[in-house]
C-alpha positions in Angstrom: 24.4 41.1 11.5 20.8 41.0 12.5 18.4 39.8 10.2 15.2 42.1 9.7 12.9 39.0 8.9 14.0 35.8 10.4 10.8 33.8 9.4 11.8 34.6 5.9 14.9 32.7 6.1 13.1 29.9 8.1 13.1 26.7 6.4 10.3 25.4 8.5 6.6 26.9 8.0 5.4 28.4 11.7 2.0 26.8 11.4 3.4 23.1 11.2 5.1 20.9 13.9 8.0 19.3 13.0 7.3 16.1 11.3 3.6 17.6 9.9 5.7 18.1 6.4 5.8 14.3 6.2 2.7 13.4 7.6 0.1 15.0 5.3 1.4 13.3 2.2 1.6 10.1 4.3 -2.0 10.3 4.9 -2.5 11.0 1.4 -0.6 8.0 0.4 -3.0 6.1 3.2 -6.0 7.1 1.1 -4.4 6.1 -2.2 -3.6 2.8 -0.8 -6.5 1.9 0.8 -8.4 2.2 -2.3 -5.8 0.0 -3.9 -6.6 -2.4 -1.5 -10.0 -2.2 -2.1 -9.6 -3.2 -5.6 -7.3 -5.9 -4.5 -9.6 -7.5 -2.5 -12.1 -7.7 -5.7 -9.0 -9.6 -7.7 -8.9 -12.0 -4.5 -12.6 -12.6 -4.7 -12.6 -13.2 -8.4 -9.6 -15.6 -8.0 -11.4 -17.4 -5.4 -14.4 -18.1 -7.6 -12.5 -19.0 -10.9 -10.1 -21.2 -8.6 -13.5 -23.0 -7.6 -14.8 -23.4 -10.7 -11.4 -24.8 -11.8 -11.5 -27.0 -9.0 -15.1 -28.7 -9.5 -13.7 -29.0 -13.5 -10.4 -30.8 -12.0 -12.1 -33.0 -9.5 -10.4 -31.0 -6.6 -7.3 -30.2 -8.2 -6.4 -26.4 -8.3 -4.6 -24.4 -10.4 -1.0 -23.8 -8.7 -0.4 -20.6 -11.1 -3.7 -19.0 -9.7 -2.5 -19.7 -6.5 0.4 -18.5 -6.6 -1.0 -15.5 -8.1 -3.4 -15.0 -4.8 -0.3 -15.3 -2.7 1.3 -12.8 -4.2 -1.8 -10.2 -4.2 -2.1 -11.6 -0.8 1.6 -10.4 0.5 0.8 -7.4 -1.1 -2.1 -6.8 1.0 0.0 -7.3 3.8 3.1 -5.0 2.8 0.2 -2.1 2.4 -1.0 -2.7 5.8 2.1 -2.3 7.2 2.7 0.8 5.7 -1.0 2.2 6.5 -0.6 1.0 10.2 3.3 2.7 10.5 4.9 -0.6 11.2 7.0 0.1 8.0 7.8 3.2 6.2 8.4 1.3 3.0 5.4 1.8 0.4 3.8 -1.6 -1.5 4.3 -1.9 -5.4 4.0 0.2 -7.7 7.0 2.4 -5.5 8.9 -0.7 -4.7 9.3 -3.7 -6.8 6.8 -6.5 -6.2 8.9 -9.0 -4.5 10.4 -6.9 -1.9 
């Protein structure tokens, strides 16, 4: 049996190359993650300023919890950068658990 309208039965949109359907959402996620990285940079700046104030008040001793939090934010930025640069297909938090 011959199809009268073969393009109606195709799953692929004839205007898109293979892989384009996956590329467009990735580009959108990259834009979203870029905005999130900007927010993370602001958080890291606040952590750094607060840590300096704490170190001045504590005679050079940093707050360990604040340092751990800064490290966690830095690890998130690194994971986000891997996704943005296509070194990884795994999106960062909140799409995956923070520690993974």
